[in-house]
C-alpha positions in Angstrom: 21.8 81.1 -26.4 21.9 81.3 -30.2 25.6 81.2 -31.7 25.2 80.6 -35.3 28.8 81.6 -36.3 30.1 79.0 -33.4 31.2 76.6 -36.0 28.1 74.7 -37.2 28.5 71.4 -39.0 25.8 71.3 -41.8 27.4 69.7 -44.8 26.4 69.5 -48.3 26.2 65.8 -49.3 24.3 65.9 -52.7 23.6 68.7 -55.4 21.3 68.3 -58.5 20.6 70.7 -61.0 18.5 70.6 -64.5 17.8 72.9 -67.5 20.3 75.4 -66.3 22.3 77.1 -69.1 24.1 74.3 -70.7 23.3 71.8 -68.0 20.5 69.4 -68.9 20.7 67.2 -66.0 23.6 66.5 -63.3 24.3 65.3 -60.0 27.1 65.3 -57.6 27.6 63.1 -54.7 29.8 64.8 -52.0 29.7 61.9 -49.8 31.8 59.8 -52.3 34.5 62.1 -51.6 34.7 61.7 -47.6 36.7 65.0 -47.9 35.8 68.6 -47.5 37.4 69.6 -51.1 36.1 68.6 -54.6 37.9 69.6 -57.7 35.9 70.1 -61.1 38.5 69.7 -63.7 38.3 69.9 -67.3 39.4 72.1 -70.3 38.0 75.6 -71.1 34.5 75.9 -71.8 33.7 72.5 -70.5 31.1 73.8 -68.3 32.9 74.2 -64.9 31.9 77.6 -64.3 28.3 76.8 -65.1 28.4 74.2 -62.2 29.5 76.6 -59.9 26.9 79.4 -60.9 24.3 76.4 -60.5 25.6 76.1 -56.8 25.6 79.6 -56.2 21.8 79.5 -56.9 21.4 78.7 -53.3 21.5 82.3 -52.4 19.7 83.8 -55.7 16.3 85.0 -55.6 15.0 82.8 -58.6 16.7 82.1 -61.9 17.1 84.8 -64.7 15.4 84.2 -68.1 18.8 83.6 -69.7 19.6 80.6 -67.4 17.2 78.2 -69.2 18.9 75.1 -70.8 20.6 76.3 -74.1 18.6 79.7 -74.1 15.5 77.5 -75.4 12.2 79.3 -74.5 10.5 75.9 -73.9 12.9 75.3 -71.0 12.2 78.9 -69.3 11.0 78.4 -65.8 12.1 74.8 -65.6 15.4 75.6 -64.1 15.9 73.8 -60.8 18.6 73.1 -58.4 18.4 70.6 -55.3 20.7 70.8 -52.1 20.8 68.0 -49.8 22.5 68.6 -46.4 23.4 66.6 -43.4 22.5 67.9 -40.2 24.8 67.9 -37.1 23.6 68.0 -33.5 24.9 71.8 -33.1 22.8 72.4 -36.4 19.7 71.1 -34.3 20.5 73.3 -31.3 20.9 76.3 -33.5 17.7 75.6 -35.4 15.8 75.2 -32.4 17.0 78.4 -30.7 15.9 80.3 -34.0 12.4 78.7 -33.8 12.0 79.8 -30.1 12.4 83.2 -31.3 9.4 83.0 -33.6 7.2 80.4 -32.3 5.7 80.8 -28.5 6.6 77.8 -26.2 8.3 77.4 -22.9 12.0 77.3 -22.7 11.7 73.9 -21.2 10.0 72.7 -24.2 12.6 73.8 -26.7 15.2 72.0 -24.5 13.3 68.9 -24.6 12.8 69.3 -28.3 16.6 69.5 -29.0 17.3 66.3 -27.1 14.3 64.5 -28.9 15.8 65.6 -32.6 19.2 64.2 -31.7 17.8 60.9 -30.9 15.7 60.8 -33.9 16.3 60.6 -37.7 13.7 63.1 -38.7 16.3 65.8 -39.1 19.5 64.0 -40.2 19.3 65.5 -43.6 17.5 68.3 -45.1 16.7 69.0 -48.8 16.4 72.6 -50.2 15.0 73.2 -53.6 15.4 76.3 -55.9 12.9 76.1 -58.8 11.7 78.1 -61.8 11.1 81.8 -61.0 10.5 81.1 -57.5 12.1 83.6 -55.0 14.7 81.8 -52.7 15.2 78.3 -51.6 12.6 76.4 -50.2 12.4 72.9 -48.4 11.0 69.7 -49.6 7.4 69.4 -48.7 8.0 65.8 -47.4 10.6 67.3 -45.2 8.3 70.2 -43.9 5.6 67.4 -43.0 8.3 65.3 -41.1 9.9 68.2 -39.2 6.6 70.0 -38.5 4.7 66.9 -37.6 7.6 65.9 -35.3 7.6 69.2 -33.4 3.8 69.1 -33.1 3.7 65.6 -31.6 6.6 66.5 -29.1 4.7 69.6 -28.4 1.5 67.6 -27.6 3.4 65.2 -25.5 4.8 68.4 -23.5 1.4 69.7 -23.0 0.1 66.3 -22.0 2.9 66.2 -19.3 2.1 69.4 -17.7 -0.5 70.1 -14.6 -3.9 70.7 -15.7 -3.7 74.3 -14.7 -0.6 74.9 -16.9 -2.2 73.3 -19.7 -5.2 75.5 -19.4 -3.1 78.6 -19.4 -1.4 77.5 -22.7 -4.8 76.9 -24.3 -6.5 80.1 -22.9 -5.5 82.2 -26.0 -7.0 79.2 -28.4 -10.2 80.4 -29.8 -13.0 78.0 -30.1 -16.8 78.1 -31.1 -17.6 74.7 -29.7 -16.7 73.5 -26.2 -17.6 69.8 -27.3 -14.7 69.8 -30.1 -13.7 66.3 -30.9 -10.1 65.1 -30.3 -8.8 66.0 -33.7 -10.0 69.4 -33.8 -8.2 69.9 -30.2 -5.1 68.7 -31.5 -5.1 71.0 -34.5 -5.4 74.0 -32.0 -2.4 72.9 -29.9 -0.2 72.4 -33.3 2.7 74.6 -32.8 3.9 74.6 -36.4 1.0 75.2 -38.9 1.2 75.2 -42.9 1.2 79.0 -42.5 4.4 78.7 -40.3 6.3 76.9 -42.8 8.1 80.0 -43.8 9.7 80.2 -39.9 10.8 76.5 -40.5 12.4 77.3 -43.7 14.0 80.8 -42.6 15.4 78.7 -39.4 17.0 75.9 -41.6 18.3 78.3 -44.2 20.0 80.4 -41.6 22.0 77.3 -39.9 22.9 76.0 -43.6 26.4 77.1 -44.8 26.7 80.2 -46.6 27.9 79.8 -50.3 30.7 82.1 -51.5 31.8 82.4 -55.0 35.5 83.6 -56.1 36.2 84.5 -59.7 37.9 87.3 -61.6 34.8 89.1 -61.3 33.7 88.3 -57.7 36.7 88.6 -55.5 37.0 92.1 -54.1 40.9 92.8 -54.3 42.5 94.9 -51.7 43.0 98.4 -53.1 45.9 100.9 -53.1 43.9 103.3 -51.0 40.6 104.0 -49.9 39.0 107.3 -48.5 38.3 106.8 -44.8 35.0 108.9 -45.1 33.9 106.7 -48.1 34.8 103.6 -46.3 32.8 104.7 -43.1 29.9 105.4 -45.4 30.1 101.9 -47.2 31.6 103.0 -50.2 34.8 102.9 -52.3 36.5 100.2 -54.5 37.6 97.5 -52.4 35.8 98.1 -49.4 34.8 94.6 -48.8 38.5 93.5 -48.6 39.4 96.3 -46.4 36.2 94.9 -44.2 37.9 91.5 -44.2 41.2 93.1 -43.1 39.4 94.9 -40.2 37.8 91.5 -39.1 41.2 89.6 -39.2 42.8 92.5 -37.0 39.6 92.8 -34.9 39.8 96.7 -35.3 37.9 99.5 -36.7 40.1 101.8 -38.9 37.9 104.7 -38.0 38.6 104.5 -34.4 42.4 104.1 -35.0 42.3 107.4 -37.1 40.9 109.1 -34.0 44.0 108.1 -31.8 46.9 110.3 -31.4 49.8 110.0 -33.9 52.3 108.3 -31.8 49.8 105.8 -30.4 48.3 105.3 -33.8 51.8 104.3 -35.2 52.5 101.9 -32.5 49.3 100.2 -33.1 49.5 100.1 -37.0 53.2 98.8 -36.5 52.0 95.9 -34.5 49.1 95.0 -36.7 51.7 95.1 -39.7 53.8 92.7 -38.1 51.0 90.3 -37.4 49.7 90.5 -40.9 52.9 90.0 -42.7 54.0 87.1 -40.5 50.6 85.3 -41.0 50.6 86.0 -44.7 54.3 84.8 -45.1 53.1 81.4 -43.6 50.9 80.6 -46.5 52.5 82.6 -49.5 55.8 81.1 -50.0 56.8 83.0 -53.1 59.8 85.4 -52.9 59.1 89.3 -53.2 62.3 91.2 -53.9 64.4 88.2 -53.2 63.1 88.1 -49.4 61.1 85.1 -48.3 58.8 87.1 -46.0 56.3 89.3 -47.9 55.9 92.7 -45.7 52.3 93.8 -45.9 51.3 97.1 -44.4 48.6 99.6 -44.2 48.8 103.4 -43.1 46.1 105.9 -42.2 47.2 109.3 -43.0 46.2 112.4 -44.8 46.6 112.8 -48.4 49.5 115.2 -49.3 50.0 116.9 -52.6 53.1 114.8 -53.4 51.2 111.8 -52.6 48.1 112.9 -54.7 50.5 113.2 -57.5 51.8 109.6 -57.0 48.3 108.7 -57.4 47.5 110.4 -60.5 45.5 113.1 -58.8 45.7 116.9 -59.3 47.6 119.3 -56.8 44.2 120.9 -56.0 42.1 117.9 -55.8 39.5 118.1 -53.1 40.6 114.9 -51.5 43.9 116.6 -50.4 43.8 116.9 -46.5 41.4 114.2 -46.2 42.3 110.8 -44.4 42.7 107.6 -46.4 43.8 104.0 -45.6 46.9 103.3 -47.8 47.9 99.7 -48.6 51.5 98.5 -49.7 53.9 95.8 -50.1 57.3 96.9 -48.8 60.4 96.7 -50.9 63.6 95.3 -49.7 64.9 98.6 -48.4 61.8 98.9 -46.4 59.9 101.4 -48.8 56.1 101.1 -49.1 55.1 100.2 -52.9 51.4 100.5 -53.7 49.8 97.2 -54.5 48.9 98.1 -57.9 52.7 97.8 -58.8 52.8 94.3 -57.4 51.8 91.3 -59.5 48.2 90.4 -60.2 48.9 87.0 -58.5 50.1 88.4 -55.2 47.1 91.0 -54.9 44.4 88.1 -55.8 46.1 85.8 -53.5 46.2 88.4 -50.7 42.6 89.6 -51.2 41.3 85.8 -51.2 43.4 85.0 -48.0 42.0 88.0 -46.3 38.5 86.7 -47.2 39.2 83.2 -46.0 40.9 84.4 -42.8 37.8 86.9 -41.9 35.4 84.0 -42.1 37.3 80.9 -40.7 35.0 80.4 -37.8 31.7 80.5 -40.0 30.5 77.6 -42.0 30.8 78.0 -45.6 30.8 76.3 -48.9 33.5 78.0 -50.9 33.2 78.2 -54.7 36.5 79.0 -56.5 36.5 79.5 -60.3 39.7 79.0 -62.2 42.2 80.4 -59.7 44.8 79.5 -62.1 43.7 82.6 -64.1 45.5 84.9 -61.7 48.3 82.6 -60.0 51.6 81.6 -61.2 52.6 78.0 -61.1 54.3 78.1 -57.6 51.6 80.3 -56.1 49.1 77.5 -57.2 50.9 75.2 -55.0 50.6 77.6 -52.1 46.9 77.8 -52.8 46.5 74.0 -52.6 48.1 74.1 -49.2 45.9 77.0 -47.9 42.7 75.2 -49.1 43.8 72.0 -47.4 44.4 74.0 -44.0 41.3 75.7 -44.1 39.3 72.6 -45.1 40.6 70.4 -42.4 41.2 73.2 -39.5 37.8 75.0 -39.9 35.5 72.5 -41.7 34.8 74.5 -44.8 33.7 72.8 -47.9 35.7 73.8 -50.8 34.8 73.3 -54.6 37.1 74.6 -57.2 37.3 74.5 -61.0 40.5 74.2 -62.9 42.2 73.4 -66.1 45.8 73.7 -64.5 47.7 70.5 -63.9 49.3 72.3 -60.8 46.0 72.7 -59.1 45.2 68.8 -59.4 46.0 66.9 -56.0 47.8 63.9 -57.5 47.9 62.1 -54.1 44.1 62.8 -53.5 42.5 61.7 -56.8 39.4 61.0 -55.0 38.7 64.7 -54.8 38.5 65.1 -58.8 35.4 65.2 -60.9 36.1 65.3 -64.6 33.8 68.0 -66.4 33.0 67.7 -70.1 30.5 69.2 -72.7 28.5 66.6 -74.4 27.0 68.4 -77.6 23.7 66.4 -77.1 23.4 66.3 -73.2 25.1 69.3 -72.3 27.4 69.8 -69.4 28.2 66.5 -67.4 30.7 64.9 -65.1 32.3 61.5 -64.8 34.3 59.9 -61.9 38.0 59.9 -62.4 38.0 56.4 -61.3 35.4 55.2 -64.3 37.2 53.3 -66.9 34.7 54.5 -69.5 36.5 57.7 -70.7 35.1 56.8 -74.2 34.6 60.0 -75.7 36.8 62.8 -77.3 35.3 65.3 -74.6 36.0 62.9 -71.6 39.6 62.5 -72.8 40.0 66.0 -72.9 38.6 66.5 -69.5 41.3 63.8 -68.4 44.2 65.8 -69.9 44.9 67.9 -66.8 44.8 65.4 -64.4 47.2 63.3 -66.8 49.4 66.2 -67.2 49.5 66.6 -63.2 50.6 63.3 -62.5 53.5 63.7 -65.1 54.5 66.9 -63.6 54.5 65.3 -60.2 56.6 62.5 -61.2 59.1 64.9 -63.0 59.4 67.2 -59.9 60.1 64.4 -57.5 62.1 62.2 -60.0 65.7 62.7 -60.4 67.9 60.9 -63.1 71.2 61.3 -61.1 71.1 58.0 -59.2 73.2 54.9 -59.2 70.7 52.7 -60.5 68.1 53.5 -63.0 65.4 51.4 -64.7 64.0 53.1 -67.9 60.3 52.0 -68.7 57.9 53.1 -71.5 55.6 55.4 -69.3 54.1 56.3 -66.2 51.9 53.4 -66.0 55.0 51.1 -65.9 56.6 53.2 -63.4 53.6 53.1 -61.0 53.2 49.2 -61.7 56.8 48.4 -61.2 57.4 50.5 -58.2 54.4 49.2 -56.4 55.0 45.4 -57.3 58.6 45.9 -56.2 57.5 47.2 -53.0 54.8 44.4 -52.5 57.3 41.6 -53.3 60.0 43.1 -51.2 62.6 43.5 -53.9 65.6 45.8 -54.0 64.5 49.7 -54.4 65.3 51.1 -57.8 64.9 54.3 -59.6 62.3 54.3 -62.3 62.6 56.6 -65.4 59.3 56.7 -67.3 59.6 57.5 -71.1 56.7 58.1 -73.4 56.2 54.7 -75.0 58.0 53.2 -77.8 56.9 55.5 -80.4 59.7 57.1 -82.5 62.7 57.5 -80.3 61.5 59.1 -77.1 63.6 56.5 -74.8 66.8 57.5 -76.5 67.3 60.7 -74.5 67.1 58.7 -71.2 69.6 56.2 -72.2 71.9 58.8 -73.6 71.7 60.7 -70.3 72.5 57.7 -68.2 75.5 56.9 -70.6 76.7 60.5 -70.6 76.8 60.7 -66.6 78.2 57.2 -66.4 75.1 55.8 -64.6 74.0 52.2 -64.5 70.9 51.7 -66.3 68.5 49.0 -68.0 65.5 49.2 -70.2 62.2 47.3 -69.7 60.0 46.9 -72.7 56.7 45.0 -73.7 56.3 43.0 -76.7 53.7 44.7 -78.6 54.2 44.2 -82.2 51.3 46.5 -83.3 51.5 50.0 -84.1 50.1 52.8 -86.3 53.5 54.5 -86.8 56.3 53.3 -88.8 59.4 51.6 -86.9 57.6 52.0 -83.6 57.1 48.5 -82.6 59.2 47.0 -79.8 61.0 44.8 -82.3 62.1 47.8 -84.3 62.9 49.9 -81.1 65.2 47.1 -79.9 66.9 46.7 -83.0 67.5 50.8 -83.2 68.8 50.5 -79.7 71.0 47.9 -80.5 72.7 49.6 -83.5 72.9 53.1 -81.8 73.9 52.2 -78.3 75.6 49.0 -78.4 77.1 48.9 -82.1 74.9 46.0 -83.3 76.2 43.6 -80.2 73.5 41.4 -79.5 74.7 40.0 -76.3 75.5 43.3 -74.8 72.1 44.6 -75.7 70.3 41.8 -73.9 72.3 42.2 -70.9 70.6 45.9 -70.4 67.4 45.8 -72.3 64.5 43.3 -71.5 61.4 42.3 -73.5 58.4 41.1 -72.0 58.1 37.8 -74.1 54.6 37.1 -75.0 53.4 40.2 -73.0 52.1 42.8 -75.3 51.2 45.4 -72.7 52.1 45.9 -69.0 48.7 45.4 -67.8 48.9 41.6 -69.0 51.4 41.0 -66.7 48.5 40.6 -64.3 45.7 38.1 -64.4 42.4 39.3 -64.9 41.2 38.5 -61.4 44.0 40.5 -60.1 42.9 43.4 -62.4 39.5 43.1 -60.9 40.8 43.0 -57.2 42.8 46.1 -57.8 39.6 47.9 -59.3 37.7 46.7 -56.3 40.0 47.8 -53.6 40.8 51.1 -55.1 37.3 51.9 -56.3 38.2 52.0 -59.9 35.1 51.2 -62.1 35.7 48.7 -64.7 33.2 48.0 -67.5 30.5 45.5 -66.9 31.6 42.9 -69.4 35.0 41.5 -69.8 36.9 41.4 -73.2 36.3 38.0 -74.9 40.1 37.4 -75.2 42.4 38.6 -72.4 43.1 42.3 -73.0 43.5 43.9 -69.6 44.4 47.4 -71.4 41.0 47.5 -73.1 39.3 46.1 -69.9 40.8 49.0 -68.0 40.6 51.7 -70.6 43.5 52.7 -72.6 42.9 56.6 -72.2 42.4 56.0 -68.3 45.2 53.5 -67.3 47.5 56.2 -65.8 44.7 57.0 -63.4 44.2 53.0 -62.6 48.0 52.7 -61.8 48.2 55.7 -59.9 45.4 54.6 -57.6 47.0 51.1 -57.3 50.3 52.9 -56.2 48.4 54.6 -53.6 46.6 51.8 -52.1 47.9 48.9 -49.7 48.2 45.3 -51.0 50.0 42.1 -49.8 52.0 39.7 -51.9 49.0 37.1 -51.0 46.5 39.3 -52.8 48.0 38.5 -56.3 48.1 35.2 -58.1 51.2 33.0 -58.7 51.2 33.9 -62.4 51.2 37.7 -61.8 54.0 37.3 -59.1 55.9 35.0 -61.3 55.9 37.5 -64.5 57.2 40.3 -62.1 59.9 38.2 -60.3 61.4 37.4 -63.8 61.6 41.2 -64.6 63.2 42.0 -61.2 65.5 39.0 -61.7 66.7 40.8 -65.0 66.9 44.2 -63.3 69.1 42.8 -60.3 71.5 41.1 -62.8 71.6 44.2 -65.2 72.3 46.6 -62.5 74.7 44.2 -60.4 78.0 46.0 -59.2 80.6 45.0 -61.4 
């Protein structure tokens, strides 16, 4: 029995697009993620939305004229997108069931074909193409040849296995002028799938493939304050799709509820509202009216004159006396408040959640464009949790575009693709693990990720501990924390500053002193700087004068300079840097610097990502050279002495 919505598993593995709007040529490999969520990170106008629009073309009837690359006439009709899906056994069963409805063959054959496909590699992947002004998606010619050839070969085997009389019955409808046909002609007559039947193959695979759904400010049906019941039944009215989603979740028809007696209707609606509010409160953690549980409710009632006035209608409006479905969020004293009086973020989140809940048992590729435009910071955190849950629980693939650091999963950096707009080559993407962040547009694309890591550290770091180590930045913090764990050193609390430029470290020192906390400072010995008084030596002298009253001995007890090591990265041997890159998947340039310069080797603008990935990986002390371990043990020895209890 065909059951397309019973959780199919066809997955998008690779996507290619060319000559589309600002995209000249672009490819995304989803298999590299090993995850159901992919994040397109970049600044405004980088092209993130364009990529989502290209993905949505899977369900378009051809490309519009204004979608040609850079709107150039010589690119019209050259737009193309390519989608490669992996195919699961469940997909094969659905595909064969669909074909059985259009191609005439015995049930026994279709059952045997399913098993044959499962054992074969013929249908492990399928490629769909959307090209130029062609209407809808087609499958690759090679894929059609392989699939149809396989089906026809299995069909011929099936015919050959049947008793003679059954074979004659199967062939009796085949017309022929020559009873002495050769074998090849006879085989053609017995082909179940001919070139004319390609549309049946395409249609069946297309129906099994996941549906693409795009959410943006203009493409997310928001739940309305109210909708006229007769309009809704007639498939009219603003927000009708959001109301349909609510019906699906509650497994009801509002028109039927409206026909029940008032008392019974009230009981049914109350049960629905309790269920709806409880489920929504599990995912939306923000407080409304200082209450942690958000009470969402609907009611089916006639429009009274007083209510019409509240809605801005006249007292003699023709809708008075008509039945409406009203939606509201209850206030702390239980009074229903129309949705329009709630925050845009709550309405968007609720409407988005309704869509996800209504299709959780269906195979989807969910595209979300800049959800941060509608959600405040805390609600963005809730959204990340919701996306994780539906991706893991229901298997949906989710692709969202953002420039908000609060929608960057800092513990899952493998999900992130950097999107940037190159003046010559148009919109493109870069792996976050790539060391080649070598242009301003790439550096801009990396900013939300860098800010996200900084915000994450700030959120989980607290200065109020007994033993604090002040370091110059996030890279230092990740490296020292991780090497301390690997070398089994004592646990310390690290406070990342912002390098030695100006006096950015002084506030951290001042707070430690002000609160009577133990502290020490570790700096590299970089003497080069573009800014006046920003070298390590000058910084050291400034701290000595301002904090220790010029006392050199006291300063050295709490401030440590990595003698002969100009940057943190040079605490490691080049071989160790390469080991870290290999294990974490970080891409180093093909050529090493002539002289040891690990910062340049990693990429100065990308080193936070490198050390964050290092902190998330599993290493042992034996993975590192004696030189590297010795460098860190010297630092940890100083720290132990500086923070020792007096």
